[in-house]
C-alpha positions as CSV (number, residue, x, y, z in Angstrom):
1,M,-56.1,-38.4,25.0
2,T,-52.4,-38.2,25.8
3,A,-51.5,-39.9,22.5
4,F,-53.4,-37.2,20.5
5,K,-52.6,-34.1,22.5
6,P,-49.5,-34.7,24.7
7,L,-48.9,-31.0,25.4
8,S,-52.3,-30.6,27.1
9,S,-51.3,-33.3,29.6
10,L,-48.2,-31.3,30.5
11,I,-50.1,-28.1,30.8
12,T,-52.6,-29.8,33.1
13,V,-49.8,-31.0,35.4
14,I,-48.3,-27.5,35.5
15,M,-51.7,-25.8,36.2
16,G,-52.4,-28.4,38.9
17,L,-49.1,-27.6,40.6
18,L,-49.6,-23.8,40.4
19,I,-53.4,-23.5,41.1
20,L,-54.2,-26.6,43.2
21,G,-50.9,-27.1,44.9
22,D,-50.7,-30.8,43.8
23,A,-47.6,-32.8,44.7
24,L,-45.3,-33.6,41.8
25,Y,-44.4,-37.3,41.7
26,K,-41.7,-39.1,39.8
27,G,-44.3,-40.6,37.5
28,V,-45.3,-37.2,36.3
29,I,-41.7,-36.3,35.6
30,G,-41.4,-39.5,33.6
31,A,-44.5,-38.8,31.7
32,T,-43.2,-35.3,30.9
33,L,-40.0,-36.9,29.5
34,I,-42.0,-39.3,27.4
35,I,-44.0,-36.4,26.0
36,L,-40.9,-34.4,25.2
37,G,-39.4,-37.5,23.5
38,L,-42.5,-37.9,21.4
39,Y,-42.3,-34.3,20.2
40,A,-38.6,-34.7,19.5
41,T,-39.3,-37.8,17.4
42,L,-42.1,-36.1,15.5
43,W,-39.9,-33.0,14.9
44,G,-37.1,-35.2,13.6
45,E,-39.4,-37.0,11.2
46,V,-40.8,-33.7,9.8
47,K,-37.2,-32.4,9.4
48,E,-36.2,-35.6,7.6
49,K,-39.2,-35.4,5.2
50,A,-38.4,-31.8,4.4
51,E,-34.7,-32.7,3.6
52,K,-35.7,-35.6,1.4
53,Q,-38.2,-33.5,-0.4
54,S,-35.6,-30.7,-1.1
55,E,-33.1,-33.3,-2.2
56,Q,-35.7,-34.8,-4.6
57,T,-36.5,-31.4,-6.0
58,M,-32.8,-30.6,-6.5
59,S,-32.3,-33.9,-8.3
60,E,-35.3,-33.3,-10.5
61,Q,-34.0,-29.9,-11.4
62,G,-30.6,-31.4,-12.3
63,I,-32.3,-33.9,-14.6
64,E,-34.3,-31.1,-16.3
65,I,-31.1,-29.1,-16.9
66,K,-29.4,-32.2,-18.4
67,Q,-32.3,-32.8,-20.7
68,E,-32.3,-29.2,-21.9
69,K,-28.6,-29.5,-22.7
70,Q,-29.1,-32.7,-24.7
71,L,-31.9,-31.0,-26.7
72,R,-29.7,-28.2,-27.7
């Protein structure tokens, strides 16, 4: 489940600390860092895809402008 919904694991740990008074171990802190790393990686991939898509759109528009100038 952690691979599909990593934020729910983090929320579960926080709620366990607050409501049940569970002890926080180093393993939980490490797991939290791994989850944050996963989200950072996914965020970076989405940002890269958006930049590539905008660059592609801009280059396509440039090609269209050149073709229009050639037709005139």
